[in-house]
C-alpha positions in Angstrom: 0.0 0.0 0.0 1.2 3.5 -0.8 0.2 6.3 1.6 -2.3 8.6 -0.1 -2.4 12.1 1.3 -5.5 12.9 -0.8 -7.3 10.0 1.0 -6.1 11.3 4.4 -7.6 14.7 3.5 -10.9 13.1 2.5 -11.0 11.1 5.8 -10.4 14.3 7.8 -13.4 15.9 6.0 -15.5 12.7 6.5 -14.8 12.5 10.2 -15.5 16.2 10.7 -18.8 15.8 8.9 -20.0 12.5 10.4 -18.6 12.2 13.9 -21.6 12.3 16.3 -21.2 14.8 19.1 -20.7 13.2 22.5 -19.8 9.8 21.0 -16.5 8.0 21.5 -16.2 6.2 18.1 -17.3 6.3 14.5 -17.6 3.0 12.8 -16.3 2.1 9.3 -16.5 5.3 7.2 -16.9 4.9 3.5 -14.8 7.0 1.1 -15.9 6.8 -2.5 -13.3 5.2 -4.8 -11.5 3.4 -1.9 -11.9 -0.1 -0.4 -12.5 -0.5 3.3 -9.0 -2.0 4.0 -7.3 1.0 2.4 -9.4 3.5 4.4 -8.8 1.5 7.6 -5.0 1.4 6.9 -5.0 5.2 6.4 -7.0 5.7 9.6 -4.3 3.8 11.4 -1.6 6.0 9.9 -3.7 9.1 11.0 -3.9 7.7 14.5 -0.2 7.1 14.6 0.3 10.7 13.5 -1.9 12.1 16.2 -4.6 13.3 13.8 -7.4 11.1 15.3 -7.7 10.1 18.9 -8.5 6.4 18.5 -8.3 3.5 16.0 -9.7 0.1 16.7 -9.5 -2.5 14.0 -11.2 -5.9 14.2 -9.6 -8.5 12.0 -10.7 -12.0 11.0 -8.5 -15.1 11.4 -4.8 -15.2 11.3 -3.5 -12.7 8.7 -7.0 -11.7 7.6 -7.7 -8.1 6.4 -9.6 -5.7 8.5 -13.3 -6.7 8.7 -14.5 -3.8 10.8 -12.9 -0.7 12.4 -13.8 2.2 14.6 -12.1 5.5 14.9 -12.1 8.4 17.3 -12.7 12.0 16.5 -10.2 14.4 15.2 -7.6 15.6 17.6 -6.8 19.3 17.9 -3.8 18.5 15.6 -6.2 16.9 13.1 -8.6 19.9 13.1 -5.6 22.3 12.7 -4.3 20.3 9.7 -7.8 20.2 8.1 -8.3 23.9 8.6 -4.9 24.6 6.8 -5.7 22.4 3.8 -9.5 22.8 3.7 -9.6 25.1 0.7 -8.8 23.3 -2.6 -6.6 26.2 -3.8 -4.4 25.9 -0.7 -4.3 22.1 -0.9 -3.4 22.1 -4.6 -0.7 24.8 -4.1 0.7 22.9 -1.2 1.0 19.7 -3.2 2.4 21.5 -6.2 5.0 23.3 -4.1 6.1 20.1 -2.4 6.4 18.3 -5.7 8.3 21.1 -7.4 10.8 21.4 -4.5 11.3 17.7 -4.4 10.1 17.5 -0.8 8.5 14.4 0.7 4.7 14.5 0.8 4.5 13.9 4.6 2.2 15.5 7.2 4.9 17.7 8.8 5.9 19.1 5.4 2.3 19.6 4.4 1.7 21.6 7.6 4.8 23.7 7.0 4.2 24.4 3.3 0.4 25.1 3.8 1.2 27.5 6.7 3.7 29.3 4.5 1.2 29.6 1.7 -1.5 30.9 4.1 1.0 33.4 5.6 1.9 34.8 2.2 -1.8 35.1 1.4 -2.4 37.0 4.7 0.6 39.2 4.0 -0.8 40.1 0.5 -4.1 41.0 2.1 -2.5 43.1 4.8 -0.4 45.0 2.2 -3.5 45.6 0.1 -5.3 47.3 3.1 -4.8 51.0 3.2 -4.7 52.7 6.6 
């Protein structure tokens, strides 16, 4: 399996949209175009990265694929990342910049590059405001 940052972004959106307030877990989210095992594996990566607060897979017999999984809500870190890459323009500029600079498409780099893009956008807005 290759890590798919577009899928991770889609999962962030899905959790934000579907997580029931006051609940501890969300069960087996569906992401169009992806099988359950791929989504589950990416949820595990997100848990390991601190983007979601829980991940509980249930597997079949020895060596079987995930049959069912539950995930926790987004962590503050998960919400922060989602807010940085929420807009398609920022997300696409982030990915383009990372690719053009030959940087790894990993969460820490995505956070840094998207923050830089946002900062430059804010700076442009501030410069355009006349006192």
